[in-house]
C-alpha positions in Angstrom: 0.0 0.0 0.0 1.2 3.5 -0.8 2.3 5.7 2.1 1.1 9.3 2.4 3.3 11.5 0.3 5.6 14.1 1.8 5.9 17.7 0.7 2.9 19.7 1.9 3.6 22.7 -0.2 4.4 21.2 -3.6 1.8 19.4 -5.8 3.8 19.7 -9.0 7.4 19.1 -10.0 10.0 19.6 -8.7 9.1 18.1 -5.4 10.5 18.9 -2.0 12.0 15.4 -2.0 13.0 14.5 -5.5 14.9 11.9 -7.4 17.8 12.3 -9.9 16.9 9.1 -11.7 19.0 5.9 -11.7 19.0 3.1 -9.2 21.2 0.1 -8.6 20.4 -2.8 -10.9 19.0 -5.8 -9.1 21.0 -9.1 -9.4 18.3 -10.7 -11.6 18.5 -7.8 -14.1 22.3 -8.0 -14.2 22.2 -11.7 -14.9 19.5 -11.2 -17.6 21.6 -8.6 -19.4 24.6 -11.0 -19.3 22.4 -13.8 -20.8 21.1 -11.4 -23.5 24.7 -10.4 -24.5 25.6 -14.1 -24.7 22.6 -14.7 -27.0 20.8 -16.9 -24.4 17.9 -14.5 -23.8 15.9 -12.7 -26.5 15.4 -9.0 -26.6 11.7 -9.3 -25.8 12.6 -11.7 -23.0 14.9 -9.1 -21.6 12.3 -6.4 -22.0 9.7 -8.5 -20.0 12.2 -9.1 -17.2 13.1 -5.4 -17.1 9.4 -4.5 -16.9 8.9 -6.8 -13.9 11.9 -5.3 -12.1 10.8 -1.8 -12.9 7.3 -2.6 -11.5 9.0 -3.7 -8.2 11.1 -0.5 -8.2 8.1 1.8 -8.8 6.2 0.0 -6.0 9.1 0.5 -3.6 9.3 4.2 -4.4 5.6 4.6 -3.8 5.7 2.7 -0.6 8.3 5.2 0.7 5.9 8.0 -0.1 7.7 9.6 -3.0 5.6 11.8 -5.2 7.8 11.1 -8.2 8.9 7.7 -9.6 11.5 6.7 -12.3 12.3 3.4 -14.0 15.7 3.6 -12.4 17.2 3.6 -16.0 16.9 -0.2 -15.8 16.6 -0.5 -19.6 19.8 1.4 -20.2 23.5 0.5 -20.3 24.6 4.1 -20.2 22.8 7.1 -18.7 23.4 9.1 -21.9 24.6 7.0 -24.8 21.5 4.8 -25.1 19.5 7.9 -25.9 22.1 9.2 -28.4 22.4 5.8 -30.1 18.6 5.9 -30.7 18.7 9.2 -32.6 18.7 8.7 -36.3 21.9 9.8 -37.9 24.2 8.6 -35.1 26.5 5.6 -34.9 28.1 3.8 -32.0 31.8 3.8 -31.5 33.6 1.0 -29.5 36.6 2.7 -28.1 38.1 -0.7 -27.1 37.9 -2.1 -30.6 41.1 -4.0 -31.4 42.3 -3.9 -27.7 43.0 -6.9 -25.6 44.0 -5.0 -22.4 40.7 -3.1 -21.8 39.6 -3.2 -18.2 36.1 -1.7 -18.7 33.6 -0.9 -21.4 34.3 2.3 -23.4 31.8 3.6 -26.0 30.7 6.8 -27.5 29.0 8.0 -30.7 29.5 10.1 -33.7 27.2 11.9 -36.1 27.3 10.1 -39.4 24.5 11.8 -41.3 21.8 14.4 -40.7 20.1 13.8 -37.4 16.4 13.4 -36.5 14.5 12.1 -33.5 12.7 9.4 -35.5 10.9 6.5 -33.8 13.0 6.5 -30.7 12.9 3.3 -28.6 12.8 5.3 -25.3 9.2 6.4 -26.1 8.2 2.8 -25.5 10.2 2.7 -22.3 8.4 5.8 -21.0 5.0 4.5 -21.9 5.7 1.4 -19.8 6.7 3.6 -16.8 3.7 5.8 -17.2 1.4 2.7 -17.0 3.2 1.5 -13.9 3.2 4.9 -12.2 -0.5 5.3 -11.7 -1.1 8.5 -9.7 2.6 9.2 -9.2 4.5 11.6 -11.4 6.5 9.6 -14.0 9.8 11.2 -14.6 12.0 10.6 -17.7 15.7 11.5 -17.7 17.5 12.3 -20.9 21.0 13.7 -21.7 20.8 17.3 -22.6 21.1 18.9 -26.0 24.3 20.7 -24.9 25.9 17.3 -24.0 25.0 15.9 -27.4 27.1 18.6 -29.0 29.9 18.4 -26.4 30.4 14.7 -26.8 30.2 14.5 -30.6 32.7 17.4 -31.0 35.5 15.0 -30.2 34.4 12.2 -32.5 34.6 13.5 -36.0 32.0 13.2 -38.7 31.4 15.3 -41.8 27.6 15.5 -41.9 27.6 19.2 -40.9 29.9 21.9 -42.2 29.6 24.2 -39.1 28.3 24.3 -35.6 25.3 26.5 -36.3 24.0 24.0 -38.8 24.4 21.2 -36.3 22.9 23.3 -33.5 19.8 23.9 -35.6 19.2 20.1 -36.0 20.0 19.4 -32.4 17.2 21.9 -31.5 14.8 20.2 -33.8 15.6 16.7 -32.5 15.0 17.9 -28.9 11.8 19.8 -29.7 10.5 16.7 -31.5 11.6 14.6 -28.5 9.8 16.9 -26.0 6.6 16.9 -28.0 6.7 13.1 -28.4 7.2 12.4 -24.7 4.6 15.0 -23.8 2.1 13.3 -26.2 3.0 10.0 -24.5 1.9 11.5 -21.1 5.2 12.9 -19.8 4.9 16.0 -17.7 8.3 15.8 -15.9 11.5 15.7 -17.9 15.1 16.1 -16.7 18.1 16.8 -18.8 21.4 15.3 -17.4 24.5 17.2 -18.3 28.2 16.7 -17.6 29.3 19.4 -20.0 28.5 22.0 -17.4 30.6 20.1 -14.8 33.4 20.3 -17.3 32.9 24.1 -17.7 33.1 24.5 -13.9 36.5 23.0 -13.8 39.6 25.2 -14.1 41.6 22.3 -15.5 39.1 21.5 -18.2 38.6 25.2 -19.0 42.4 25.5 -19.5 42.4 22.5 -21.7 39.5 23.9 -23.8 41.4 27.2 -24.3 44.6 25.2 -25.3 42.4 23.6 -28.0 41.2 26.9 -29.3 37.8 26.9 -27.6 36.6 29.7 -25.4 34.8 28.1 -22.5 32.7 31.2 -21.8 31.5 31.4 -25.4 30.7 27.7 -25.2 28.7 28.3 -22.0 26.7 31.0 -23.8 26.2 28.8 -26.8 24.9 25.9 -24.6 22.5 28.1 -22.8 21.1 29.2 -26.1 21.0 25.6 -27.3 19.0 24.5 -24.3 16.7 27.5 -24.4 15.9 27.0 -28.0 15.3 23.3 -27.5 12.8 23.8 -24.8 11.2 27.0 -26.2 8.0 25.3 -27.3 7.5 23.1 -24.3 3.9 22.9 -23.1 3.0 25.0 -20.1 2.2 22.0 -17.9 5.5 20.3 -18.5 8.3 20.7 -16.0 11.9 20.5 -17.4 14.9 20.3 -15.1 18.6 20.3 -15.7 21.0 18.2 -13.6 24.6 19.3 -13.6 27.0 16.4 -12.9 30.8 16.1 -12.5 30.9 12.4 -13.2 29.4 9.4 -11.4 30.7 6.3 -13.2 31.2 3.5 -10.6 31.5 6.2 -7.8 34.2 8.1 -9.6 34.3 11.7 -10.8 36.2 13.6 -13.6 35.7 17.3 -12.8 36.1 19.6 -9.8 35.2 23.2 -9.3 32.3 25.4 -8.0 29.6 26.9 -10.2 31.0 30.4 -10.3 32.6 30.2 -13.8 29.2 29.4 -15.4 26.8 30.8 -12.8 25.8 34.0 -14.5 25.3 32.4 -17.9 23.7 29.2 -16.7 21.6 30.3 -13.7 20.9 33.8 -15.0 20.1 32.8 -18.5 18.9 29.2 -18.8 15.1 28.9 -18.8 14.7 25.4 -17.4 12.2 25.2 -14.5 14.7 23.6 -12.0 18.4 23.1 -11.5 19.5 19.8 -9.9 22.9 20.7 -8.5 25.5 18.6 -6.9 26.5 19.9 -3.4 27.7 16.7 -1.7 31.3 17.7 -1.2 33.9 20.5 -1.6 34.3 19.8 -5.3 31.0 21.7 -5.9 32.1 24.8 -4.1 29.8 27.1 -2.1 26.3 28.4 -2.5 27.3 31.9 -3.5 26.8 31.3 -7.3 23.1 30.7 -6.5 22.7 34.5 -6.3 22.0 34.4 -10.1 19.0 32.2 -9.7 15.8 34.0 -10.7 12.4 32.3 -10.5 13.6 28.7 -11.0 13.7 26.0 -8.3 17.0 24.6 -7.1 17.1 21.0 -6.0 20.1 20.6 -3.7 22.0 17.4 -4.2 23.4 17.3 -0.6 23.3 13.5 -0.1 26.0 11.6 -2.0 25.5 8.5 -4.0 29.2 7.7 -4.3 29.4 5.7 -1.0 27.0 4.3 1.6 27.9 6.3 4.7 24.9 8.2 5.8 25.0 12.0 6.2 23.8 13.8 9.3 20.3 15.1 9.1 21.2 18.1 11.2 24.1 19.0 8.9 21.8 18.7 5.9 19.3 21.1 7.5 22.2 23.6 8.2 23.3 23.4 4.6 19.8 24.0 3.3 19.6 27.0 5.6 22.9 28.3 4.1 21.6 27.9 0.6 18.4 29.7 1.6 20.4 32.9 2.2 20.9 33.0 -1.6 17.6 31.4 -2.9 14.3 31.6 -0.9 13.5 28.4 0.9 10.3 28.1 -1.0 12.4 27.7 -4.2 14.6 24.9 -2.7 14.1 21.2 -2.8 16.3 18.2 -1.8 17.7 15.1 -3.6 20.7 12.9 -3.8 23.7 14.4 -5.6 23.3 12.1 -8.6 21.7 8.7 -9.4 23.0 5.5 -7.9 23.9 3.8 -11.2 24.7 6.2 -14.1 25.8 3.0 -15.9 24.7 -0.5 -15.4 27.8 -1.2 -13.3 26.4 0.9 -10.5 28.0 2.8 -7.7 29.9 1.3 -4.7 27.2 0.9 -2.2 24.6 -1.7 -1.4 20.9 -1.6 -2.2 20.1 -1.3 1.5 22.4 1.8 1.7 20.8 3.2 -1.4 17.3 3.1 0.2 18.7 4.5 3.5 19.9 7.5 1.4 16.4 7.9 -0.1 14.8 7.7 3.3 17.2 10.3 4.7 16.2 12.7 1.9 12.5 12.0 2.5 12.8 12.5 6.3 14.9 15.7 6.0 12.6 17.3 3.4 9.5 16.5 5.5 11.0 18.3 8.5 12.4 21.3 6.6 9.3 22.0 4.6 6.7 20.9 7.3 3.8 23.2 7.4 
């Protein structure tokens, strides 16, 4: 039976206690994906098992009283590449091809011809989640349009003669995607984006400059790209942006506070909510939030990189600190990232994962009680 939901002052996304998206894959699903790769389980057989595991996951989220549910990204291998692979005009690249010493999977994509949204397989995935969610808000997470550009810029391809031509088609792909997911019943969509984590990093900004790219201009271009992509979104659809500094198997690749991008991103990007990592010193302080206007900020104060549980009182103190820059009524709480950005998952147990979620729920209920 579903428990009473928390969050007495929010009836639409983002919620006072929210989710970034991914969850640790259960052992049955890990084994099923292995059998599928070995040719011992059909694609439809895998889909049926995924659906059964997602149904259990949705029920667990609802039992805890969450207003929002996700499918845990259980049907994905990568948090971002599965969506990019499904866009017409892209092709998968195996970065380990020809290697015998590879210790982990390494893939990316390139643009091989003009891109379009097409009949994307993730629409079927969302419809399945929608049917399982019932009265709960079913949230879909997708890599952002800025990240599409950022990843492909390193991978070659001659389908586009300049960035502006490519930007225009990225915008069209994402406008078509937003409309298609909306027509399928989606009212809550989150873009995940590590390009902004890169642009926060002094090391990566220096590298970009050495390659002839101005990181400040890139930030402005990416704000424009996101804004144009969401410009036609329906009024009753909430779109958030999650900024990440890396989460593969509890690791990270970028470090640095939000100040280098704060004015461009927080002051200019017209998403409805920012999901921001604030689980350790790599994310810096709350001062960059002074540029936030009327958007919500979902504070990612609870880490997903290890199982140690944060202090509820410390979380409350940090929320109060953030509230000196953004009104408390515009703040919400979540984990810093998902628990399994790839199918390998982070270095914590399922029990520790749910302890983290309960901590977020309990803290949010006390902070926004009323």
